[in-house]
PDB file of N, CA, C and O in Angstrom, chain B, residues numbered from 101:
ATOM      1  N   MET B 101      26.590 150.751 113.325  1.00  0.00           N
ATOM      2  CA  MET B 101      27.708 150.542 112.428  1.00  0.00           C
ATOM      3  C   MET B 101      27.172 150.518 110.997  1.00  0.00           C
ATOM      4  O   MET B 101      26.160 149.874 110.719  1.00  0.00           O
ATOM      5  N   ASP B 102      27.841 151.208 110.112  1.00  0.00           N
ATOM      6  CA  ASP B 102      27.376 151.317 108.724  1.00  0.00           C
ATOM      7  C   ASP B 102      28.116 150.402 107.759  1.00  0.00           C
ATOM      8  O   ASP B 102      27.954 150.538 106.546  1.00  0.00           O
ATOM      9  N   LYS B 103      28.908 149.492 108.254  1.00  0.00           N
ATOM     10  CA  LYS B 103      29.678 148.605 107.380  1.00  0.00           C
ATOM     11  C   LYS B 103      28.805 147.466 106.870  1.00  0.00           C
ATOM     12  O   LYS B 103      27.866 147.027 107.533  1.00  0.00           O
ATOM     13  N   MET B 104      29.143 147.006 105.678  1.00  0.00           N
ATOM     14  CA  MET B 104      28.447 145.880 105.060  1.00  0.00           C
ATOM     15  C   MET B 104      29.491 144.923 104.504  1.00  0.00           C
ATOM     16  O   MET B 104      30.570 145.341 104.084  1.00  0.00           O
ATOM     17  N   ILE B 105      29.160 143.632 104.504  1.00  0.00           N
ATOM     18  CA  ILE B 105      30.036 142.661 103.871  1.00  0.00           C
ATOM     19  C   ILE B 105      29.413 142.215 102.559  1.00  0.00           C
ATOM     20  O   ILE B 105      28.200 142.308 102.370  1.00  0.00           O
ATOM     21  N   ASP B 106      30.245 141.736 101.670  1.00  0.00           N
ATOM     22  CA  ASP B 106      29.796 141.263 100.368  1.00  0.00           C
ATOM     23  C   ASP B 106      29.438 139.782 100.495  1.00  0.00           C
ATOM     24  O   ASP B 106      30.258 138.906 100.222  1.00  0.00           O
ATOM     25  N   LEU B 107      28.208 139.525 100.910  1.00  0.00           N
ATOM     26  CA  LEU B 107      27.756 138.156 101.146  1.00  0.00           C
ATOM     27  C   LEU B 107      26.301 138.041 100.717  1.00  0.00           C
ATOM     28  O   LEU B 107      25.452 138.817 101.156  1.00  0.00           O
ATOM     29  N   ASP B 108      26.021 137.071  99.860  1.00  0.00           N
ATOM     30  CA  ASP B 108      24.671 136.806  99.381  1.00  0.00           C
ATOM     31  C   ASP B 108      24.181 135.524 100.044  1.00  0.00           C
ATOM     32  O   ASP B 108      24.714 134.447  99.780  1.00  0.00           O
ATOM     33  N   LEU B 109      23.178 135.633 100.894  1.00  0.00           N
ATOM     34  CA  LEU B 109      22.687 134.475 101.638  1.00  0.00           C
ATOM     35  C   LEU B 109      21.481 133.800 100.994  1.00  0.00           C
ATOM     36  O   LEU B 109      20.920 132.869 101.572  1.00  0.00           O
ATOM     37  N   ARG B 110      21.080 134.241  99.828  1.00  0.00           N
ATOM     38  CA  ARG B 110      19.958 133.584  99.166  1.00  0.00           C
ATOM     39  C   ARG B 110      20.309 132.117  98.940  1.00  0.00           C
ATOM     40  O   ARG B 110      21.345 131.798  98.357  1.00  0.00           O
ATOM     41  N   GLY B 111      19.454 131.251  99.398  1.00  0.00           N
ATOM     42  CA  GLY B 111      19.663 129.823  99.229  1.00  0.00           C
ATOM     43  C   GLY B 111      20.539 129.196 100.316  1.00  0.00           C
ATOM     44  O   GLY B 111      20.806 127.996 100.260  1.00  0.00           O
ATOM     45  N   PHE B 112      20.989 129.968 101.291  1.00  0.00           N
ATOM     46  CA  PHE B 112      21.834 129.431 102.365  1.00  0.00           C
ATOM     47  C   PHE B 112      21.035 128.417 103.179  1.00  0.00           C
ATOM     48  O   PHE B 112      19.907 128.694 103.585  1.00  0.00           O
ATOM     49  N   LYS B 113      21.615 127.252 103.415  1.00  0.00           N
ATOM     50  CA  LYS B 113      20.910 126.177 104.118  1.00  0.00           C
ATOM     51  C   LYS B 113      21.652 125.710 105.372  1.00  0.00           C
ATOM     52  O   LYS B 113      21.300 124.679 105.944  1.00  0.00           O
ATOM     53  N   GLY B 114      22.660 126.444 105.802  1.00  0.00           N
ATOM     54  CA  GLY B 114      23.454 126.017 106.944  1.00  0.00           C
ATOM     55  C   GLY B 114      22.830 126.373 108.280  1.00  0.00           C
ATOM     56  O   GLY B 114      21.755 126.970 108.350  1.00  0.00           O
ATOM     57  N   THR B 115      23.528 125.992 109.334  1.00  0.00           N
ATOM     58  CA  THR B 115      23.085 126.285 110.701  1.00  0.00           C
ATOM     59  C   THR B 115      23.452 127.713 111.076  1.00  0.00           C
ATOM     60  O   THR B 115      24.200 128.382 110.364  1.00  0.00           O
ATOM     61  N   ALA B 116      22.920 128.168 112.195  1.00  0.00           N
ATOM     62  CA  ALA B 116      23.256 129.503 112.708  1.00  0.00           C
ATOM     63  C   ALA B 116      24.755 129.581 112.997  1.00  0.00           C
ATOM     64  O   ALA B 116      25.392 130.596 112.717  1.00  0.00           O
ATOM     65  N   HIS B 117      25.311 128.519 113.553  1.00  0.00           N
ATOM     66  CA  HIS B 117      26.742 128.490 113.855  1.00  0.00           C
ATOM     67  C   HIS B 117      27.571 128.638 112.578  1.00  0.00           C
ATOM     68  O   HIS B 117      28.545 129.390 112.547  1.00  0.00           O
ATOM     69  N   THR B 118      27.181 127.919 111.534  1.00  0.00           N
ATOM     70  CA  THR B 118      27.886 128.011 110.253  1.00  0.00           C
ATOM     71  C   THR B 118      27.776 129.419 109.685  1.00  0.00           C
ATOM     72  O   THR B 118      28.750 129.948 109.150  1.00  0.00           O
ATOM     73  N   LEU B 119      26.608 130.028 109.795  1.00  0.00           N
ATOM     74  CA  LEU B 119      26.404 131.389 109.307  1.00  0.00           C
ATOM     75  C   LEU B 119      27.316 132.371 110.039  1.00  0.00           C
ATOM     76  O   LEU B 119      27.903 133.254 109.413  1.00  0.00           O
ATOM     77  N   LEU B 120      27.438 132.228 111.345  1.00  0.00           N
ATOM     78  CA  LEU B 120      28.309 133.114 112.115  1.00  0.00           C
ATOM     79  C   LEU B 120      29.772 132.914 111.725  1.00  0.00           C
ATOM     80  O   LEU B 120      30.528 133.882 111.648  1.00  0.00           O
ATOM     81  N   GLN B 121      30.174 131.680 111.479  1.00  0.00           N
ATOM     82  CA  GLN B 121      31.541 131.415 111.026  1.00  0.00           C
ATOM     83  C   GLN B 121      31.777 132.034 109.653  1.00  0.00           C
ATOM     84  O   GLN B 121      32.829 132.627 109.415  1.00  0.00           O
ATOM     85  N   LEU B 122      30.821 131.903 108.759  1.00  0.00           N
ATOM     86  CA  LEU B 122      30.935 132.483 107.425  1.00  0.00           C
ATOM     87  C   LEU B 122      31.023 134.003 107.504  1.00  0.00           C
ATOM     88  O   LEU B 122      31.862 134.618 106.846  1.00  0.00           O
ATOM     89  N   PHE B 123      30.156 134.603 108.308  1.00  0.00           N
ATOM     90  CA  PHE B 123      30.204 136.049 108.493  1.00  0.00           C
ATOM     91  C   PHE B 123      31.582 136.483 108.989  1.00  0.00           C
ATOM     92  O   PHE B 123      32.176 137.419 108.454  1.00  0.00           O
ATOM     93  N   THR B 124      32.083 135.798 110.012  1.00  0.00           N
ATOM     94  CA  THR B 124      33.387 136.140 110.579  1.00  0.00           C
ATOM     95  C   THR B 124      34.487 136.035 109.530  1.00  0.00           C
ATOM     96  O   THR B 124      35.340 136.918 109.436  1.00  0.00           O
ATOM     97  N   HIS B 125      34.474 134.980 108.755  1.00  0.00           N
ATOM     98  CA  HIS B 125      35.489 134.782 107.709  1.00  0.00           C
ATOM     99  C   HIS B 125      35.457 135.913 106.686  1.00  0.00           C
ATOM    100  O   HIS B 125      36.494 136.487 106.354  1.00  0.00           O
ATOM    101  N   ILE B 126      34.270 136.227 106.191  1.00  0.00           N
ATOM    102  CA  ILE B 126      34.138 137.282 105.173  1.00  0.00           C
ATOM    103  C   ILE B 126      34.512 138.638 105.763  1.00  0.00           C
ATOM    104  O   ILE B 126      35.220 139.416 105.123  1.00  0.00           O
ATOM    105  N   ALA B 127      34.048 138.927 106.966  1.00  0.00           N
ATOM    106  CA  ALA B 127      34.353 140.219 107.601  1.00  0.00           C
ATOM    107  C   ALA B 127      35.860 140.388 107.794  1.00  0.00           C
ATOM    108  O   ALA B 127      36.395 141.470 107.552  1.00  0.00           O
ATOM    109  N   ARG B 128      36.541 139.343 108.223  1.00  0.00           N
ATOM    110  CA  ARG B 128      37.999 139.427 108.372  1.00  0.00           C
ATOM    111  C   ARG B 128      38.668 139.650 107.024  1.00  0.00           C
ATOM    112  O   ARG B 128      39.601 140.444 106.906  1.00  0.00           O
ATOM    113  N   ARG B 129      38.183 138.942 106.010  1.00  0.00           N
ATOM    114  CA  ARG B 129      38.739 139.098 104.661  1.00  0.00           C
ATOM    115  C   ARG B 129      38.548 140.529 104.157  1.00  0.00           C
ATOM    116  O   ARG B 129      39.371 141.048 103.403  1.00  0.00           O
ATOM    117  N   GLU B 130      37.450 141.158 104.585  1.00  0.00           N
ATOM    118  CA  GLU B 130      37.159 142.533 104.176  1.00  0.00           C
ATOM    119  C   GLU B 130      37.690 143.558 105.184  1.00  0.00           C
ATOM    120  O   GLU B 130      37.304 144.727 105.160  1.00  0.00           O
ATOM    121  N   LEU B 131      38.571 143.106 106.060  1.00  0.00           N
ATOM    122  CA  LEU B 131      39.346 143.951 106.986  1.00  0.00           C
ATOM    123  C   LEU B 131      38.511 144.638 108.064  1.00  0.00           C
ATOM    124  O   LEU B 131      38.824 145.758 108.468  1.00  0.00           O
ATOM    125  N   TRP B 132      37.467 143.986 108.526  1.00  0.00           N
ATOM    126  CA  TRP B 132      36.754 144.478 109.691  1.00  0.00           C
ATOM    127  C   TRP B 132      37.634 144.249 110.910  1.00  0.00           C
ATOM    128  O   TRP B 132      38.421 143.302 110.943  1.00  0.00           O
ATOM    129  N   SER B 133      37.507 145.096 111.895  1.00  0.00           N
ATOM    130  CA  SER B 133      38.253 144.901 113.138  1.00  0.00           C
ATOM    131  C   SER B 133      37.585 143.788 113.945  1.00  0.00           C
ATOM    132  O   SER B 133      36.411 143.474 113.749  1.00  0.00           O
ATOM    133  N   GLU B 134      38.357 143.203 114.852  1.00  0.00           N
ATOM    134  CA  GLU B 134      37.798 142.164 115.717  1.00  0.00           C
ATOM    135  C   GLU B 134      36.665 142.731 116.585  1.00  0.00           C
ATOM    136  O   GLU B 134      35.699 142.029 116.882  1.00  0.00           O
ATOM    137  N   ALA B 135      36.787 143.987 116.983  1.00  0.00           N
ATOM    138  CA  ALA B 135      35.734 144.623 117.786  1.00  0.00           C
ATOM    139  C   ALA B 135      34.436 144.737 116.987  1.00  0.00           C
ATOM    140  O   ALA B 135      33.355 144.505 117.528  1.00  0.00           O
ATOM    141  N   GLU B 136      34.532 145.088 115.723  1.00  0.00           N
ATOM    142  CA  GLU B 136      33.336 145.190 114.874  1.00  0.00           C
ATOM    143  C   GLU B 136      32.686 143.825 114.699  1.00  0.00           C
ATOM    144  O   GLU B 136      31.466 143.692 114.799  1.00  0.00           O
ATOM    145  N   ILE B 137      33.499 142.823 114.440  1.00  0.00           N
ATOM    146  CA  ILE B 137      32.989 141.458 114.262  1.00  0.00           C
ATOM    147  C   ILE B 137      32.321 140.979 115.548  1.00  0.00           C
ATOM    148  O   ILE B 137      31.218 140.432 115.515  1.00  0.00           O
ATOM    149  N   THR B 138      32.988 141.186 116.670  1.00  0.00           N
ATOM    150  CA  THR B 138      32.456 140.761 117.963  1.00  0.00           C
ATOM    151  C   THR B 138      31.126 141.445 118.265  1.00  0.00           C
ATOM    152  O   THR B 138      30.214 140.813 118.799  1.00  0.00           O
ATOM    153  N   ALA B 139      31.008 142.719 117.932  1.00  0.00           N
ATOM    154  CA  ALA B 139      29.762 143.448 118.178  1.00  0.00           C
ATOM    155  C   ALA B 139      28.601 142.819 117.404  1.00  0.00           C
ATOM    156  O   ALA B 139      27.506 142.667 117.946  1.00  0.00           O
ATOM    157  N   VAL B 140      28.833 142.458 116.155  1.00  0.00           N
ATOM    158  CA  VAL B 140      27.780 141.838 115.347  1.00  0.00           C
ATOM    159  C   VAL B 140      27.439 140.452 115.889  1.00  0.00           C
ATOM    160  O   VAL B 140      26.263 140.110 116.015  1.00  0.00           O
ATOM    161  N   ILE B 141      28.447 139.659 116.207  1.00  0.00           N
ATOM    162  CA  ILE B 141      28.220 138.309 116.730  1.00  0.00           C
ATOM    163  C   ILE B 141      27.471 138.371 118.063  1.00  0.00           C
ATOM    164  O   ILE B 141      26.559 137.578 118.300  1.00  0.00           O
ATOM    165  N   THR B 142      27.851 139.301 118.923  1.00  0.00           N
ATOM    166  CA  THR B 142      27.178 139.453 120.215  1.00  0.00           C
ATOM    167  C   THR B 142      25.707 139.786 120.017  1.00  0.00           C
ATOM    168  O   THR B 142      24.843 139.203 120.672  1.00  0.00           O
ATOM    169  N   GLU B 143      25.418 140.726 119.112  1.00  0.00           N
ATOM    170  CA  GLU B 143      24.027 141.079 118.829  1.00  0.00           C
ATOM    171  C   GLU B 143      23.275 139.884 118.252  1.00  0.00           C
ATOM    172  O   GLU B 143      22.135 139.622 118.635  1.00  0.00           O
ATOM    173  N   ALA B 144      23.902 139.168 117.345  1.00  0.00           N
ATOM    174  CA  ALA B 144      23.243 138.021 116.705  1.00  0.00           C
ATOM    175  C   ALA B 144      22.870 136.953 117.724  1.00  0.00           C
ATOM    176  O   ALA B 144      21.831 136.306 117.593  1.00  0.00           O
ATOM    177  N   ASN B 145      23.703 136.765 118.731  1.00  0.00           N
ATOM    178  CA  ASN B 145      23.471 135.729 119.737  1.00  0.00           C
ATOM    179  C   ASN B 145      22.668 136.205 120.944  1.00  0.00           C
ATOM    180  O   ASN B 145      22.417 135.429 121.866  1.00  0.00           O
ATOM    181  N   LYS B 146      22.269 137.453 120.944  1.00  0.00           N
ATOM    182  CA  LYS B 146      21.632 138.074 122.103  1.00  0.00           C
ATOM    183  C   LYS B 146      20.391 137.315 122.591  1.00  0.00           C
ATOM    184  O   LYS B 146      20.189 137.191 123.799  1.00  0.00           O
ATOM    185  N   HIS B 147      19.581 136.820 121.699  1.00  0.00           N
ATOM    186  CA  HIS B 147      18.315 136.203 122.091  1.00  0.00           C
ATOM    187  C   HIS B 147      18.337 134.678 121.995  1.00  0.00           C
ATOM    188  O   HIS B 147      17.321 134.024 122.229  1.00  0.00           O
ATOM    189  N   ASN B 148      19.502 134.112 121.649  1.00  0.00           N
ATOM    190  CA  ASN B 148      19.627 132.662 121.519  1.00  0.00           C
ATOM    191  C   ASN B 148      18.516 132.104 120.618  1.00  0.00           C
ATOM    192  O   ASN B 148      17.861 131.113 120.940  1.00  0.00           O
ATOM    193  N   ASP B 149      18.332 132.785 119.471  1.00  0.00           N
ATOM    194  CA  ASP B 149      17.242 132.464 118.558  1.00  0.00           C
ATOM    195  C   ASP B 149      17.792 132.426 117.130  1.00  0.00           C
ATOM    196  O   ASP B 149      18.392 133.393 116.661  1.00  0.00           O
ATOM    197  N   HIS B 150      17.582 131.304 116.449  1.00  0.00           N
ATOM    198  CA  HIS B 150      18.094 131.120 115.087  1.00  0.00           C
ATOM    199  C   HIS B 150      17.633 132.243 114.144  1.00  0.00           C
ATOM    200  O   HIS B 150      18.428 132.763 113.361  1.00  0.00           O
ATOM    201  N   ASP B 151      16.372 132.608 114.221  1.00  0.00           N
ATOM    202  CA  ASP B 151      15.842 133.658 113.342  1.00  0.00           C
ATOM    203  C   ASP B 151      16.506 135.002 113.613  1.00  0.00           C
ATOM    204  O   ASP B 151      16.750 135.773 112.684  1.00  0.00           O
ATOM    205  N   HIS B 152      16.800 135.287 114.874  1.00  0.00           N
ATOM    206  CA  HIS B 152      17.474 136.549 115.209  1.00  0.00           C
ATOM    207  C   HIS B 152      18.903 136.565 114.666  1.00  0.00           C
ATOM    208  O   HIS B 152      19.382 137.601 114.206  1.00  0.00           O
ATOM    209  N   VAL B 153      19.580 135.419 114.717  1.00  0.00           N
ATOM    210  CA  VAL B 153      20.934 135.322 114.150  1.00  0.00           C
ATOM    211  C   VAL B 153      20.889 135.667 112.671  1.00  0.00           C
ATOM    212  O   VAL B 153      21.673 136.489 112.197  1.00  0.00           O
ATOM    213  N   ILE B 154      19.980 135.044 111.947  1.00  0.00           N
ATOM    214  CA  ILE B 154      19.873 135.286 110.505  1.00  0.00           C
ATOM    215  C   ILE B 154      19.519 136.744 110.217  1.00  0.00           C
ATOM    216  O   ILE B 154      20.135 137.374 109.358  1.00  0.00           O
ATOM    217  N   ALA B 155      18.543 137.272 110.921  1.00  0.00           N
ATOM    218  CA  ALA B 155      18.128 138.659 110.703  1.00  0.00           C
ATOM    219  C   ALA B 155      19.265 139.633 110.972  1.00  0.00           C
ATOM    220  O   ALA B 155      19.446 140.597 110.229  1.00  0.00           O
ATOM    221  N   THR B 156      20.025 139.389 112.020  1.00  0.00           N
ATOM    222  CA  THR B 156      21.136 140.278 112.362  1.00  0.00           C
ATOM    223  C   THR B 156      22.205 140.241 111.281  1.00  0.00           C
ATOM    224  O   THR B 156      22.675 141.289 110.839  1.00  0.00           O
ATOM    225  N   ILE B 157      22.591 139.056 110.856  1.00  0.00           N
ATOM    226  CA  ILE B 157      23.624 138.938 109.826  1.00  0.00           C
ATOM    227  C   ILE B 157      23.147 139.569 108.520  1.00  0.00           C
ATOM    228  O   ILE B 157      23.927 140.228 107.833  1.00  0.00           O
ATOM    229  N   LEU B 158      21.898 139.379 108.178  1.00  0.00           N
ATOM    230  CA  LEU B 158      21.356 139.977 106.946  1.00  0.00           C
ATOM    231  C   LEU B 158      21.462 141.493 106.958  1.00  0.00           C
ATOM    232  O   LEU B 158      21.630 142.109 105.906  1.00  0.00           O
ATOM    233  N   GLU B 159      21.366 142.102 108.134  1.00  0.00           N
ATOM    234  CA  GLU B 159      21.478 143.564 108.242  1.00  0.00           C
ATOM    235  C   GLU B 159      22.852 144.065 107.780  1.00  0.00           C
ATOM    236  O   GLU B 159      22.997 145.230 107.410  1.00  0.00           O
ATOM    237  N   TYR B 160      23.839 143.200 107.801  1.00  0.00           N
ATOM    238  CA  TYR B 160      25.197 143.589 107.457  1.00  0.00           C
ATOM    239  C   TYR B 160      25.655 143.030 106.111  1.00  0.00           C
ATOM    240  O   TYR B 160      26.844 143.078 105.796  1.00  0.00           O
ATOM    241  N   CYS B 161      24.734 142.505 105.322  1.00  0.00           N
ATOM    242  CA  CYS B 161      25.059 141.949 104.004  1.00  0.00           C
ATOM    243  C   CYS B 161      24.583 142.894 102.903  1.00  0.00           C
ATOM    244  O   CYS B 161      23.493 143.459 102.979  1.00  0.00           O
ATOM    245  N   LYS B 162      25.411 143.051 101.893  1.00  0.00           N
ATOM    246  CA  LYS B 162      25.064 143.938 100.767  1.00  0.00           C
ATOM    247  C   LYS B 162      23.916 143.364  99.930  1.00  0.00           C
ATOM    248  O   LYS B 162      23.183 144.130  99.305  1.00  0.00           O
ATOM    249  N   HIS B 163      23.747 142.082  99.901  1.00  0.00           N
ATOM    250  CA  HIS B 163      22.762 141.451  99.018  1.00  0.00           C
ATOM    251  C   HIS B 163      21.539 141.011  99.782  1.00  0.00           C
ATOM    252  O   HIS B 163      20.609 140.459  99.194  1.00  0.00           O
TER     253      HIS B 163
END
């Protein structure tokens, strides 16, 4: 997927769960489909690893 959200995570100090909620909120605001959002969330949670969640979400951020 080539979509990106307008989200700058520099200085983010929240949990992985908070990051996923933030991603979902911004993606919906930017009119991503639920299928697109679910695909990113599923990938982020694939390894049940905080670092993987962050790395996955960063792949979809413009900043």
